[in-house]
KOLBATI-351511 format. One line per field, with one value per residue: residue in one letter; x, y, z of N, C-alpha, C, O in turn. Coordinates in pm, 1 decimal. Each point is the difference from the previous one (the first is absolute). Example, Ala and Ser with C-alpha at 12.3 -4.5 7.8 and 13.67 -1.06 7.14 Angstrom:
% residues 2
lonu <- [A | S] .
nX <- [1319.0 | -138.6] .
nY <- [-569.0 | 106.9] .
nZ <- [780.0 | -138.5] .
caX <- [-89.0 | 82.0] .
caY <- [119.0 | 119.0] .
caZ <- [0.0 | 6.0] .
cX <- [90.0 | -77.0] .
cY <- [120.0 | 109.0] .
cZ <- [0.0 | 73.0] .
oX <- [103.6 | 50.9] .
oY <- [-1.9 | 110.8] .
oZ <- [66.5 | 16.9] .
% end
This chain:
% residues 66
lonu <- [M | I | E | D | W | I | K | R | N | N | G | Q | I | L | A | N | A | I | G | N | D | I | N | L | A | R | Q | I | L | S | T | D | Y | V | R | V | V | A | T | H | G | P | N | G | Q | V | I | Y | R | L | V | G | V | V | G | E | V | A | T | I | G | N | I | W | T | P] .
nX <- [9333.4 | 54.3 | 12.9 | -113.4 | -217.6 | -69.3 | -5.1 | -205.7 | 103.7 | 16.8 | -204.4 | 98.3 | -21.0 | 135.9 | 204.4 | 0.6 | 18.8 | 224.1 | -91.6 | -36.0 | -128.2 | 156.5 | 48.4 | -141.7 | 21.8 | 171.3 | -49.4 | -117.7 | 104.9 | 76.9 | -197.9 | -15.3 | -57.6 | -113.0 | -46.6 | 31.3 | -196.4 | 61.3 | -151.1 | -121.1 | -24.8 | -145.4 | 97.9 | 103.1 | -134.0 | 150.6 | 31.2 | 38.4 | 135.4 | -43.5 | 216.7 | -153.5 | 48.1 | -193.9 | 18.8 | 22.5 | -209.0 | 145.2 | -206.7 | 31.0 | -63.6 | -79.1 | 50.7 | 122.2 | 30.4 | 61.7] .
nY <- [11325.2 | -126.3 | -151.0 | -183.0 | 15.2 | -56.5 | -222.2 | -26.1 | -160.1 | -171.4 | -94.1 | -126.4 | -219.6 | -98.1 | -61.0 | -191.3 | -174.8 | -12.4 | -48.7 | -220.9 | -56.1 | 14.5 | 216.8 | 128.1 | -3.4 | 110.3 | 216.1 | 56.4 | 6.3 | 209.7 | 58.2 | 67.8 | -159.0 | 191.9 | -219.7 | 186.9 | -87.2 | 136.9 | -6.4 | -37.3 | 122.2 | -146.9 | -17.8 | -174.7 | -112.3 | 141.0 | -140.7 | -8.0 | -51.1 | -124.7 | 43.7 | -153.9 | -153.3 | -94.1 | 162.5 | -163.6 | 16.0 | 123.5 | -79.0 | 214.4 | -194.5 | 166.9 | 96.2 | 8.9 | 72.8 | 10.3] .
nZ <- [8530.3 | -174.3 | 164.6 | -63.2 | 54.6 | 205.8 | 33.5 | -81.7 | -115.5 | 146.1 | -2.0 | -155.9 | 41.7 | 151.8 | -67.4 | -117.5 | 141.4 | 7.3 | -197.1 | -26.1 | 174.7 | -161.1 | -25.0 | -117.6 | -222.7 | -87.8 | -38.9 | -181.8 | -198.5 | 11.7 | -88.0 | 213.3 | -143.5 | -21.7 | -12.2 | -121.3 | 65.2 | -166.3 | 164.7 | -183.3 | 187.6 | 89.1 | 202.1 | -96.4 | 139.8 | 90.1 | -172.2 | 221.4 | -172.2 | 182.5 | -33.2 | -53.4 | 156.8 | 58.9 | 151.7 | 154.1 | -78.5 | 117.6 | 16.0 | -52.8 | 89.3 | 120.0 | 196.4 | -186.6 | 208.0 | -215.8] .
caX <- [127.2 | 65.7 | 142.1 | 77.3 | -22.0 | 66.3 | 145.4 | 53.4 | 84.2 | 86.8 | -66.6 | -35.8 | -145.1 | -49.2 | 41.5 | -91.6 | -130.2 | 9.4 | 57.2 | 131.9 | 103.6 | 63.7 | 57.8 | -110.5 | -41.6 | 98.8 | -15.5 | -120.2 | 28.3 | 96.2 | -63.0 | -126.4 | -108.4 | -131.3 | -70.2 | -134.0 | -73.4 | -102.1 | -115.7 | -107.1 | -126.7 | -113.5 | -25.5 | 117.3 | 100.0 | 113.9 | 11.1 | 131.4 | 0.4 | 130.3 | 18.0 | 73.8 | 124.5 | -21.3 | -78.7 | -140.1 | -28.8 | -67.5 | -52.0 | 40.5 | -125.1 | -75.4 | 80.1 | 126.4 | 70.7 | 142.1] .
caY <- [54.6 | -98.6 | 22.0 | -14.9 | 118.2 | 114.2 | -13.7 | -41.0 | 91.8 | 73.4 | 120.3 | 92.4 | 2.0 | 82.7 | 137.6 | 53.6 | 24.7 | 112.2 | 118.9 | -28.8 | 29.8 | -126.4 | 9.5 | -18.9 | -140.0 | -82.6 | 29.9 | -71.5 | -142.8 | -33.6 | 21.3 | -70.0 | 78.2 | -62.3 | 13.0 | 52.5 | 44.3 | 100.1 | -1.2 | 91.2 | -61.7 | 50.8 | 140.2 | 77.7 | -3.9 | -85.2 | -119.7 | -61.1 | -142.9 | -65.8 | -104.9 | -110.9 | -44.5 | -53.9 | 92.8 | 13.7 | 123.6 | -21.1 | 125.6 | 39.9 | 56.6 | 55.8 | 105.5 | 20.1 | 120.4 | -14.5] .
caZ <- [40.8 | 83.4 | 26.5 | -123.8 | -84.2 | 63.3 | -5.9 | -130.9 | -78.2 | 93.2 | 48.8 | -107.6 | -17.6 | 110.0 | -29.1 | -100.7 | 62.9 | 94.4 | -63.4 | -57.1 | 99.2 | 33.5 | 134.5 | 93.7 | -11.7 | 70.7 | 142.0 | 43.2 | -0.1 | 104.4 | 130.2 | 22.0 | -56.2 | 4.8 | -128.4 | 23.1 | -118.7 | 30.8 | -90.0 | 41.7 | 33.4 | -76.7 | 33.1 | -38.3 | 105.4 | -31.9 | 82.2 | -13.4 | 29.3 | -3.6 | -100.2 | 59.4 | -62.3 | -134.1 | -79.1 | 38.1 | 72.7 | 127.5 | 53.0 | 135.1 | 49.1 | -111.9 | -61.9 | 70.2 | -41.8 | 35.5] .
cX <- [65.6 | 148.2 | 84.3 | -14.8 | 77.1 | 150.6 | 56.3 | 78.0 | 86.7 | -59.5 | -46.6 | -150.9 | -64.0 | 34.7 | -92.8 | -134.7 | 2.3 | 75.1 | 141.0 | 115.8 | 62.9 | 61.7 | -106.7 | -46.8 | 96.7 | -5.3 | -121.4 | 29.7 | 94.9 | -56.7 | -119.6 | -110.4 | -128.5 | -66.0 | -144.7 | -59.9 | -105.2 | -109.7 | -101.9 | -125.8 | -112.0 | -31.5 | 119.5 | 109.5 | 111.5 | 5.7 | 136.4 | -9.4 | 142.6 | 1.8 | 87.7 | 120.1 | -20.7 | -94.9 | -145.2 | -18.2 | -78.5 | -45.9 | 51.4 | -122.1 | -81.5 | 83.2 | 123.4 | 66.7 | 145.7 | 52.1] .
cY <- [-98.5 | 31.9 | -7.4 | 122.2 | 117.8 | -5.4 | -27.9 | 112.1 | 88.9 | 133.5 | 94.8 | 9.8 | 85.3 | 146.7 | 64.1 | 37.6 | 120.4 | 118.9 | -16.6 | 34.7 | -130.5 | 3.4 | -19.5 | -145.1 | -90.2 | 23.4 | -73.4 | -148.3 | -42.0 | 19.0 | -93.0 | 89.2 | -79.9 | 24.3 | 38.1 | 42.0 | 100.4 | -9.2 | 100.1 | -78.7 | 63.5 | 146.8 | 89.5 | 0.7 | -96.4 | -115.2 | -62.5 | -146.2 | -52.9 | -104.0 | -107.3 | -40.4 | -49.5 | 86.8 | 13.6 | 126.4 | -34.8 | 134.8 | 23.5 | 67.7 | 47.6 | 103.0 | 19.6 | 123.8 | -11.4 | 120.2] .
cZ <- [96.0 | 11.2 | -127.9 | -90.5 | 54.7 | -22.9 | -139.1 | -68.5 | 89.0 | 43.6 | -108.3 | -21.3 | 109.2 | -25.1 | -102.5 | 61.0 | 94.2 | -59.8 | -50.6 | 93.5 | 48.8 | 139.0 | 106.9 | -2.1 | 76.4 | 150.6 | 57.1 | 12.2 | 112.3 | 141.0 | 16.5 | -53.3 | 8.5 | -134.5 | 28.1 | -133.2 | 46.5 | -105.7 | 51.2 | 28.3 | -79.8 | 27.9 | -31.8 | 104.8 | -38.4 | 100.2 | -28.0 | 39.6 | -7.1 | -110.2 | 62.2 | -83.5 | -142.7 | -82.4 | 38.7 | 84.1 | 125.6 | 54.0 | 140.7 | 59.9 | -118.3 | -76.1 | 86.1 | -54.1 | 43.5 | 75.7] .
oX <- [0.1 | 52.6 | 87.6 | 97.2 | 63.6 | 62.9 | 121.9 | -18.4 | 26.6 | 72.5 | -66.1 | -51.0 | -89.4 | -83.4 | -37.5 | -62.8 | -105.1 | 73.1 | 74.6 | 107.0 | -48.7 | 1.8 | 24.3 | -29.2 | -43.7 | 21.2 | 7.3 | -37.7 | 1.5 | 71.3 | -40.3 | -16.7 | 2.2 | -4.6 | -72.4 | 68.7 | -71.1 | 27.9 | 17.0 | -38.6 | 23.2 | -59.0 | -0.8 | 108.1 | -26.2 | -12.4 | 36.5 | -67.4 | 77.2 | -102.2 | 108.2 | 25.1 | 84.5 | -46.9 | -70.7 | 91.5 | -99.6 | 80.8 | 5.7 | -18.9 | 5.5 | 9.2 | -8.8 | 12.4 | 29.2 | 117.4] .
oY <- [21.3 | 83.9 | 83.9 | 42.2 | 74.0 | 102.9 | 1.2 | 118.5 | 115.6 | 97.8 | 99.3 | 108.3 | 80.2 | 87.8 | 116.3 | 97.2 | 54.1 | 70.0 | 97.6 | 40.4 | -59.6 | -102.4 | -68.9 | -56.8 | -89.2 | -92.4 | -56.2 | -62.9 | -116.6 | -20.0 | -68.7 | 112.3 | -122.3 | 113.2 | -72.6 | 57.9 | -24.8 | -0.6 | 57.5 | -88.5 | 95.2 | 67.7 | 118.6 | 53.7 | -105.4 | 20.5 | -21.2 | -34.7 | 37.4 | -62.5 | 29.9 | 55.9 | 25.0 | -42.9 | 83.1 | 42.5 | -72.1 | 91.8 | -92.4 | 120.3 | -62.0 | -4.4 | 3.5 | 15.2 | -9.4 | 3.5] .
oZ <- [121.3 | -73.2 | -21.3 | -62.5 | -75.0 | -25.1 | -17.1 | 27.7 | -32.8 | 18.4 | 30.4 | -28.4 | -27.2 | 22.0 | 14.4 | -41.9 | 34.3 | 70.1 | -8.3 | -45.5 | 96.0 | 68.4 | 99.1 | 105.2 | 72.8 | 78.6 | 109.3 | 98.8 | 39.4 | 98.3 | -93.8 | 47.6 | 13.7 | -48.2 | 68.1 | -84.2 | 97.4 | -119.9 | 107.5 | -76.4 | -74.5 | -84.2 | 32.9 | -24.1 | -58.0 | 120.7 | -115.6 | 96.9 | -88.4 | -28.5 | 50.5 | -106.8 | -86.0 | -105.4 | -57.0 | 70.4 | -5.5 | 13.9 | 81.1 | -18.5 | -106.2 | -122.7 | 122.7 | -121.5 | 119.2 | 37.1] .
% end
């Protein structure tokens, strides 16, 4: 999920990922947002990780709760 993916097609790709809401996608694109990926750990606990500018994932400590 790099910057180019988020912004491509004038927000339409992002809109598709969030329930086809183009107005919400454009609102997100016009603000400061943080790219976060949610995954599950081996015990089922949700783990959140920041996504860097070029798409690499950086762990925020062990577990981060937004």
